[in-house]
N, CA, C and O atoms as CSV, one atom per row, in Angstrom:
chain,resi,resn,atom,element,x,y,z
A,1,MET,N,N,0.838,-1.170,0.000
A,1,MET,CA,C,0.000,0.000,0.000
A,1,MET,C,C,0.887,1.238,0.000
A,1,MET,O,O,1.916,1.278,0.675
A,2,THR,N,N,0.485,2.230,-0.751
A,2,THR,CA,C,1.238,3.469,-0.845
A,2,THR,C,C,1.083,4.258,0.443
A,2,THR,O,O,-0.004,4.331,1.016
A,3,ASN,N,N,2.182,4.844,0.888
A,3,ASN,CA,C,2.147,5.643,2.101
A,3,ASN,C,C,1.865,7.094,1.732
A,3,ASN,O,O,2.703,7.761,1.125
A,4,ILE,N,N,0.702,7.571,2.095
A,4,ILE,CA,C,0.303,8.948,1.817
A,4,ILE,C,C,0.407,9.728,3.120
A,4,ILE,O,O,-0.103,9.271,4.142
A,5,PRO,N,N,1.056,10.897,3.114
A,5,PRO,CA,C,1.140,11.704,4.337
A,5,PRO,C,C,-0.251,11.980,4.908
A,5,PRO,O,O,-1.217,12.153,4.165
A,6,SER,N,N,-0.335,12.018,6.233
A,6,SER,CA,C,-1.633,12.130,6.892
A,6,SER,C,C,-2.406,13.393,6.507
A,6,SER,O,O,-3.635,13.364,6.442
A,7,GLU,N,N,-1.702,14.501,6.251
A,7,GLU,CA,C,-2.391,15.726,5.840
A,7,GLU,C,C,-3.052,15.536,4.473
A,7,GLU,O,O,-4.164,16.008,4.238
A,8,GLU,N,N,-2.347,14.836,3.574
A,8,GLU,CA,C,-2.909,14.559,2.248
A,8,GLU,C,C,-4.064,13.572,2.339
A,8,GLU,O,O,-5.027,13.659,1.576
A,9,LEU,N,N,-3.964,12.636,3.272
A,9,LEU,CA,C,-5.033,11.666,3.471
A,9,LEU,C,C,-6.312,12.369,3.931
A,9,LEU,O,O,-7.402,12.062,3.448
A,10,LEU,N,N,-6.176,13.299,4.853
A,10,LEU,CA,C,-7.331,14.083,5.302
A,10,LEU,C,C,-7.903,14.885,4.145
A,10,LEU,O,O,-9.120,14.952,3.975
A,11,SER,N,N,-7.047,15.483,3.361
A,11,SER,CA,C,-7.489,16.239,2.189
A,11,SER,C,C,-8.218,15.335,1.199
A,11,SER,O,O,-9.227,15.736,0.618
A,12,SER,N,N,-7.712,14.122,1.007
A,12,SER,CA,C,-8.353,13.160,0.105
A,12,SER,C,C,-9.744,12.793,0.605
A,12,SER,O,O,-10.698,12.739,-0.171
A,13,TYR,N,N,-9.850,12.544,1.901
A,13,TYR,CA,C,-11.157,12.206,2.476
A,13,TYR,C,C,-12.140,13.355,2.273
A,13,TYR,O,O,-13.299,13.134,1.920
A,14,LEU,N,N,-11.676,14.569,2.497
A,14,LEU,CA,C,-12.561,15.729,2.366
A,14,LEU,C,C,-12.945,15.998,0.914
A,14,LEU,O,O,-13.965,16.640,0.662
A,15,LYS,N,N,-12.148,15.521,-0.048
A,15,LYS,CA,C,-12.552,15.611,-1.461
A,15,LYS,C,C,-13.770,14.727,-1.705
A,15,LYS,O,O,-14.666,15.073,-2.476
A,16,LEU,N,N,-13.784,13.600,-1.045
A,16,LEU,CA,C,-14.874,12.639,-1.191
A,16,LEU,C,C,-16.130,13.116,-0.462
A,16,LEU,O,O,-17.242,12.991,-0.976
A,17,TRP,N,N,-15.946,13.651,0.713
A,17,TRP,CA,C,-17.051,14.125,1.556
A,17,TRP,C,C,-16.791,15.595,1.877
A,17,TRP,O,O,-16.366,15.923,2.985
A,18,ASN,N,N,-17.038,16.462,0.931
A,18,ASN,CA,C,-16.657,17.867,1.079
A,18,ASN,C,C,-17.521,18.661,2.048
A,18,ASN,O,O,-17.204,19.818,2.327
A,19,ASN,N,N,-18.590,18.093,2.566
A,19,ASN,CA,C,-19.429,18.833,3.501
A,19,ASN,C,C,-19.238,18.391,4.945
A,19,ASN,O,O,-20.020,18.782,5.812
A,20,ARG,N,N,-18.226,17.590,5.223
A,20,ARG,CA,C,-17.999,17.106,6.582
A,20,ARG,C,C,-17.326,18.175,7.428
A,20,ARG,O,O,-16.433,18.888,6.971
A,21,GLN,N,N,-17.778,18.267,8.673
A,21,GLN,CA,C,-17.206,19.232,9.601
A,21,GLN,C,C,-16.204,18.527,10.508
A,21,GLN,O,O,-16.406,17.384,10.916
A,22,LEU,N,N,-15.136,19.225,10.808
A,22,LEU,CA,C,-14.108,18.691,11.696
A,22,LEU,C,C,-14.391,19.183,13.102
A,22,LEU,O,O,-14.646,20.369,13.310
A,23,ARG,N,N,-14.346,18.275,14.070
A,23,ARG,CA,C,-14.685,18.639,15.446
A,23,ARG,C,C,-13.479,19.100,16.257
A,23,ARG,O,O,-13.519,20.154,16.893
A,24,LYS,N,N,-12.417,18.317,16.234
A,24,LYS,CA,C,-11.286,18.580,17.125
A,24,LYS,C,C,-10.056,18.965,16.325
A,24,LYS,O,O,-9.455,18.131,15.648
A,25,LYS,N,N,-9.697,20.201,16.406
A,25,LYS,CA,C,-8.545,20.694,15.644
A,25,LYS,C,C,-7.219,20.221,16.233
A,25,LYS,O,O,-6.219,20.173,15.516
A,26,GLU,N,N,-7.183,19.868,17.527
A,26,GLU,CA,C,-5.922,19.483,18.150
A,26,GLU,C,C,-5.533,18.033,17.859
A,26,GLU,O,O,-4.449,17.597,18.248
A,27,GLN,N,N,-6.394,17.289,17.187
A,27,GLN,CA,C,-6.076,15.910,16.832
A,27,GLN,C,C,-5.123,15.859,15.642
A,27,GLN,O,O,-5.029,16.798,14.851
A,28,LYS,N,N,-4.424,14.737,15.543
A,28,LYS,CA,C,-3.576,14.488,14.382
A,28,LYS,C,C,-4.478,14.194,13.186
A,28,LYS,O,O,-5.578,13.670,13.359
A,29,PRO,N,N,-4.027,14.524,11.976
A,29,PRO,CA,C,-4.864,14.286,10.786
A,29,PRO,C,C,-5.336,12.841,10.640
A,29,PRO,O,O,-6.477,12.606,10.241
A,30,GLU,N,N,-4.470,11.859,10.958
A,30,GLU,CA,C,-4.892,10.461,10.828
A,30,GLU,C,C,-5.986,10.104,11.837
A,30,GLU,O,O,-6.843,9.266,11.552
A,31,GLU,N,N,-5.960,10.742,13.023
A,31,GLU,CA,C,-7.020,10.526,14.011
A,31,GLU,C,C,-8.328,11.152,13.539
A,31,GLU,O,O,-9.406,10.598,13.757
A,32,ILE,N,N,-8.226,12.301,12.897
A,32,ILE,CA,C,-9.416,12.976,12.370
A,32,ILE,C,C,-10.062,12.120,11.287
A,32,ILE,O,O,-11.280,11.946,11.280
A,33,VAL,N,N,-9.252,11.584,10.370
A,33,VAL,CA,C,-9.786,10.737,9.295
A,33,VAL,C,C,-10.464,9.507,9.898
A,33,VAL,O,O,-11.558,9.133,9.474
A,34,SER,N,N,-9.831,8.887,10.871
A,34,SER,CA,C,-10.406,7.707,11.514
A,34,SER,C,C,-11.743,8.044,12.169
A,34,SER,O,O,-12.707,7.288,12.043
A,35,GLU,N,N,-11.800,9.168,12.861
A,35,GLU,CA,C,-13.052,9.590,13.499
A,35,GLU,C,C,-14.130,9.885,12.460
A,35,GLU,O,O,-15.286,9.504,12.641
A,36,LEU,N,N,-13.761,10.555,11.380
A,36,LEU,CA,C,-14.733,10.866,10.328
A,36,LEU,C,C,-15.280,9.597,9.681
A,36,LEU,O,O,-16.475,9.510,9.399
A,37,ILE,N,N,-14.423,8.625,9.448
A,37,ILE,CA,C,-14.868,7.355,8.862
A,37,ILE,C,C,-15.786,6.621,9.834
A,37,ILE,O,O,-16.817,6.085,9.430
A,38,ARG,N,N,-15.416,6.594,11.108
A,38,ARG,CA,C,-16.258,5.944,12.117
A,38,ARG,C,C,-17.632,6.597,12.174
A,38,ARG,O,O,-18.649,5.904,12.198
A,39,ARG,N,N,-17.665,7.933,12.195
A,39,ARG,CA,C,-18.941,8.658,12.219
A,39,ARG,C,C,-19.759,8.360,10.971
A,39,ARG,O,O,-20.983,8.243,11.041
A,40,GLU,N,N,-19.087,8.237,9.831
A,40,GLU,CA,C,-19.791,7.924,8.585
A,40,GLU,C,C,-20.400,6.527,8.650
A,40,GLU,O,O,-21.558,6.337,8.277
A,41,LEU,N,N,-19.628,5.552,9.121
A,41,LEU,CA,C,-20.130,4.180,9.190
A,41,LEU,C,C,-21.253,4.021,10.213
A,41,LEU,O,O,-22.136,3.181,10.040
A,42,LEU,N,N,-21.222,4.814,11.264
A,42,LEU,CA,C,-22.297,4.781,12.260
A,42,LEU,C,C,-23.459,5.686,11.864
A,42,LEU,O,O,-24.464,5.761,12.572
A,43,ASP,N,N,-23.318,6.368,10.738
A,43,ASP,CA,C,-24.347,7.255,10.182
A,43,ASP,C,C,-24.716,8.367,11.160
A,43,ASP,O,O,-25.880,8.759,11.248
A,44,GLU,N,N,-23.733,8.873,11.891
A,44,GLU,CA,C,-23.965,9.926,12.874
A,44,GLU,C,C,-24.261,11.274,12.237
A,44,GLU,O,O,-24.666,12.208,12.928
A,45,ASN,N,N,-24.065,11.385,10.934
A,45,ASN,CA,C,-24.338,12.645,10.245
A,45,ASN,C,C,-25.795,12.741,9.807
A,45,ASN,O,O,-26.215,13.762,9.261
A,46,ALA,N,N,-26.563,11.686,10.043
A,46,ALA,CA,C,-27.974,11.663,9.647
A,46,ALA,C,C,-28.863,11.784,10.883
A,46,ALA,O,O,-28.428,11.543,12.009
A,47,HIS,N,N,-30.100,12.156,10.648
A,47,HIS,CA,C,-31.085,12.203,11.727
A,47,HIS,C,C,-31.296,10.778,12.249
A,47,HIS,O,O,-31.311,9.838,11.455
A,48,PRO,N,N,-31.458,10.597,13.564
A,48,PRO,CA,C,-31.602,9.244,14.120
A,48,PRO,C,C,-32.692,8.387,13.466
A,48,PRO,O,O,-32.533,7.169,13.372
A,49,ARG,N,N,-33.767,8.981,13.025
A,49,ARG,CA,C,-34.849,8.197,12.408
A,49,ARG,C,C,-34.499,7.697,11.010
A,49,ARG,O,O,-35.113,6.750,10.516
A,50,THR,N,N,-33.529,8.320,10.380
A,50,THR,CA,C,-33.189,7.934,9.003
A,50,THR,C,C,-31.866,7.181,8.900
A,50,THR,O,O,-31.389,6.914,7.798
A,51,ARG,N,N,-31.275,6.840,10.037
A,51,ARG,CA,C,-29.970,6.167,10.013
A,51,ARG,C,C,-30.054,4.780,9.396
A,51,ARG,O,O,-31.039,4.056,9.548
A,52,LYS,N,N,-28.978,4.443,8.694
A,52,LYS,CA,C,-28.852,3.141,8.045
A,52,LYS,C,C,-27.892,2.279,8.861
A,52,LYS,O,O,-27.172,2.783,9.723
A,53,SER,N,N,-27.886,0.997,8.586
A,53,SER,CA,C,-26.972,0.095,9.288
A,53,SER,C,C,-25.532,0.391,8.861
A,53,SER,O,O,-25.293,0.988,7.811
A,54,SER,N,N,-24.593,-0.030,9.681
A,54,SER,CA,C,-23.185,0.206,9.345
A,54,SER,C,C,-22.793,-0.558,8.079
A,54,SER,O,O,-21.927,-0.103,7.331
A,55,TYR,N,N,-23.411,-1.704,7.830
A,55,TYR,CA,C,-23.116,-2.461,6.604
A,55,TYR,C,C,-23.589,-1.700,5.365
A,55,TYR,O,O,-22.890,-1.639,4.354
A,56,GLU,N,N,-24.781,-1.126,5.462
A,56,GLU,CA,C,-25.295,-0.351,4.332
A,56,GLU,C,C,-24.446,0.895,4.105
A,56,GLU,O,O,-24.149,1.245,2.963
A,57,LYS,N,N,-24.055,1.565,5.188
A,57,LYS,CA,C,-23.209,2.754,5.064
A,57,LYS,C,C,-21.834,2.381,4.510
A,57,LYS,O,O,-21.254,3.136,3.730
A,58,PHE,N,N,-21.313,1.226,4.909
A,58,PHE,CA,C,-20.035,0.763,4.380
A,58,PHE,C,C,-20.140,0.576,2.870
A,58,PHE,O,O,-19.285,1.048,2.120
A,59,TYR,N,N,-21.181,-0.109,2.431
A,59,TYR,CA,C,-21.390,-0.334,0.998
A,59,TYR,C,C,-21.510,0.990,0.248
A,59,TYR,O,O,-20.865,1.180,-0.784
A,60,LEU,N,N,-22.327,1.900,0.759
A,60,LEU,CA,C,-22.523,3.187,0.089
A,60,LEU,C,C,-21.229,4.006,0.051
A,60,LEU,O,O,-20.925,4.649,-0.954
A,61,SER,N,N,-20.483,3.978,1.134
A,61,SER,CA,C,-19.226,4.732,1.205
A,61,SER,C,C,-18.183,4.173,0.245
A,61,SER,O,O,-17.493,4.928,-0.440
A,62,ILE,N,N,-18.072,2.854,0.199
A,62,ILE,CA,C,-17.097,2.218,-0.688
A,62,ILE,C,C,-17.476,2.442,-2.147
A,62,ILE,O,O,-16.605,2.646,-2.994
A,63,THR,N,N,-18.764,2.405,-2.439
A,63,THR,CA,C,-19.224,2.679,-3.801
A,63,THR,C,C,-18.876,4.104,-4.198
A,63,THR,O,O,-18.385,4.345,-5.301
A,64,ARG,N,N,-19.128,5.043,-3.304
A,64,ARG,CA,C,-18.797,6.446,-3.581
A,64,ARG,C,C,-17.296,6.609,-3.782
A,64,ARG,O,O,-16.856,7.329,-4.678
A,65,LEU,N,N,-16.527,5.945,-2.955
A,65,LEU,CA,C,-15.069,5.991,-3.056
A,65,LEU,C,C,-14.602,5.441,-4.406
A,65,LEU,O,O,-13.777,6.061,-5.078
A,66,ALA,N,N,-15.120,4.298,-4.794
A,66,ALA,CA,C,-14.711,3.664,-6.054
A,66,ALA,C,C,-15.080,4.507,-7.272
A,66,ALA,O,O,-14.341,4.534,-8.256
A,67,GLU,N,N,-16.212,5.189,-7.207
A,67,GLU,CA,C,-16.689,5.967,-8.349
A,67,GLU,C,C,-16.144,7.395,-8.393
A,67,GLU,O,O,-16.392,8.125,-9.352
A,68,SER,N,N,-15.407,7.791,-7.363
A,68,SER,CA,C,-14.889,9.156,-7.300
A,68,SER,C,C,-13.858,9.422,-8.395
A,68,SER,O,O,-12.931,8.638,-8.598
A,69,GLU,N,N,-14.033,10.516,-9.081
A,69,GLU,CA,C,-13.062,10.938,-10.091
A,69,GLU,C,C,-12.074,11.954,-9.518
A,69,GLU,O,O,-11.096,12.314,-10.173
A,70,ALA,N,N,-12.332,12.410,-8.296
A,70,ALA,CA,C,-11.477,13.414,-7.665
A,70,ALA,C,C,-10.264,12.802,-6.969
A,70,ALA,O,O,-9.337,13.517,-6.589
A,71,LEU,N,N,-10.270,11.474,-6.800
A,71,LEU,CA,C,-9.191,10.806,-6.078
A,71,LEU,C,C,-8.341,9.956,-7.014
A,71,LEU,O,O,-8.828,9.420,-8.009
A,72,THR,N,N,-7.061,9.847,-6.674
A,72,THR,CA,C,-6.165,8.970,-7.427
A,72,THR,C,C,-6.383,7.526,-6.970
A,72,THR,O,O,-7.031,7.280,-5.953
A,73,ALA,N,N,-5.844,6.591,-7.720
A,73,ALA,CA,C,-5.952,5.174,-7.354
A,73,ALA,C,C,-5.286,4.907,-6.005
A,73,ALA,O,O,-5.798,4.122,-5.206
A,74,ASP,N,N,-4.151,5.551,-5.748
A,74,ASP,CA,C,-3.460,5.374,-4.467
A,74,ASP,C,C,-4.302,5.898,-3.311
A,74,ASP,O,O,-4.392,5.255,-2.265
A,75,GLU,N,N,-4.919,7.065,-3.494
A,75,GLU,CA,C,-5.774,7.632,-2.446
A,75,GLU,C,C,-6.960,6.713,-2.174
A,75,GLU,O,O,-7.326,6.483,-1.021
A,76,LYS,N,N,-7.551,6.193,-3.232
A,76,LYS,CA,C,-8.681,5.274,-3.078
A,76,LYS,C,C,-8.263,4.023,-2.313
A,76,LYS,O,O,-8.983,3.556,-1.430
A,77,GLN,N,N,-7.104,3.490,-2.655
A,77,GLN,CA,C,-6.618,2.272,-2.010
A,77,GLN,C,C,-6.401,2.491,-0.512
A,77,GLN,O,O,-6.804,1.660,0.302
A,78,VAL,N,N,-5.773,3.595,-0.154
A,78,VAL,CA,C,-5.504,3.877,1.254
A,78,VAL,C,C,-6.812,4.111,2.006
A,78,VAL,O,O,-6.998,3.578,3.100
A,79,LEU,N,N,-7.714,4.899,1.434
A,79,LEU,CA,C,-8.992,5.154,2.095
A,79,LEU,C,C,-9.811,3.868,2.219
A,79,LEU,O,O,-10.471,3.655,3.236
A,80,LEU,N,N,-9.777,3.022,1.210
A,80,LEU,CA,C,-10.487,1.749,1.275
A,80,LEU,C,C,-9.975,0.908,2.441
A,80,LEU,O,O,-10.763,0.330,3.189
A,81,SER,N,N,-8.665,0.844,2.590
A,81,SER,CA,C,-8.098,0.057,3.691
A,81,SER,C,C,-8.493,0.648,5.043
A,81,SER,O,O,-8.703,-0.094,6.003
A,82,LEU,N,N,-8.595,1.971,5.126
A,82,LEU,CA,C,-9.026,2.602,6.376
A,82,LEU,C,C,-10.493,2.302,6.675
A,82,LEU,O,O,-10.858,2.068,7.827
A,83,TYR,N,N,-11.329,2.309,5.650
A,83,TYR,CA,C,-12.739,1.947,5.837
A,83,TYR,C,C,-12.859,0.503,6.333
A,83,TYR,O,O,-13.627,0.224,7.253
A,84,ILE,N,N,-12.107,-0.404,5.727
A,84,ILE,CA,C,-12.153,-1.812,6.136
A,84,ILE,C,C,-11.680,-1.960,7.575
A,84,ILE,O,O,-12.308,-2.658,8.371
A,85,GLU,N,N,-10.584,-1.310,7.906
A,85,GLU,CA,C,-10.036,-1.364,9.263
A,85,GLU,C,C,-11.049,-0.837,10.281
A,85,GLU,O,O,-11.257,-1.450,11.329
A,86,GLU,N,N,-11.671,0.286,9.974
A,86,GLU,CA,C,-12.645,0.883,10.896
A,86,GLU,C,C,-13.887,0.004,11.021
A,86,GLU,O,O,-14.446,-0.122,12.110
A,87,MET,N,N,-14.322,-0.600,9.924
A,87,MET,CA,C,-15.488,-1.489,9.968
A,87,MET,C,C,-15.189,-2.702,10.841
A,87,MET,O,O,-16.046,-3.133,11.612
A,88,LYS,N,N,-13.990,-3.253,10.730
A,88,LYS,CA,C,-13.599,-4.383,11.581
A,88,LYS,C,C,-13.630,-3.976,13.052
A,88,LYS,O,O,-14.078,-4.746,13.901
A,89,THR,N,N,-13.157,-2.777,13.350
A,89,THR,CA,C,-13.158,-2.276,14.723
A,89,THR,C,C,-14.581,-2.148,15.254
A,89,THR,O,O,-14.850,-2.501,16.403
A,90,LEU,N,N,-15.482,-1.651,14.431
A,90,LEU,CA,C,-16.872,-1.476,14.857
A,90,LEU,C,C,-17.575,-2.810,15.082
A,90,LEU,O,O,-18.517,-2.882,15.871
A,91,GLN,N,N,-17.138,-3.855,14.407
A,91,GLN,CA,C,-17.801,-5.154,14.514
A,91,GLN,C,C,-17.326,-5.973,15.713
A,91,GLN,O,O,-17.884,-7.035,15.992
A,92,LYS,N,N,-16.314,-5.502,16.419
A,92,LYS,CA,C,-15.794,-6.237,17.594
A,92,LYS,C,C,-16.729,-6.107,18.767
A,92,LYS,O,O,-16.459,-6.656,19.835
C-alpha cells in the first residue's frame, strides 16, 4: 500500500465528503480521518430516524469511493483500507 502523508489523506477524504465538519482541531490528521470514517459508518451525520446500518453505510461509502473521479488510485486504495479497518473495529 502506498504511504500517503496524513495531511494529504485528510485532504483526500474531504474531497470525497466535502461537507464534513471537523470537530477537534488538536487531533492528528490520521485521528481525524479515523473519526470521520467511524462517524460515517455509524451514520452519525444523519437524523436518528433515518440512520442506516453500518453495513449499508459501508457499501454506500465504498461505492462512492470507487466511483470518485477526484481521487487517485493510491488515495482510493488507502482510504479503502481505512474503511475496512474501521469497519472491523466497529464489529468487535
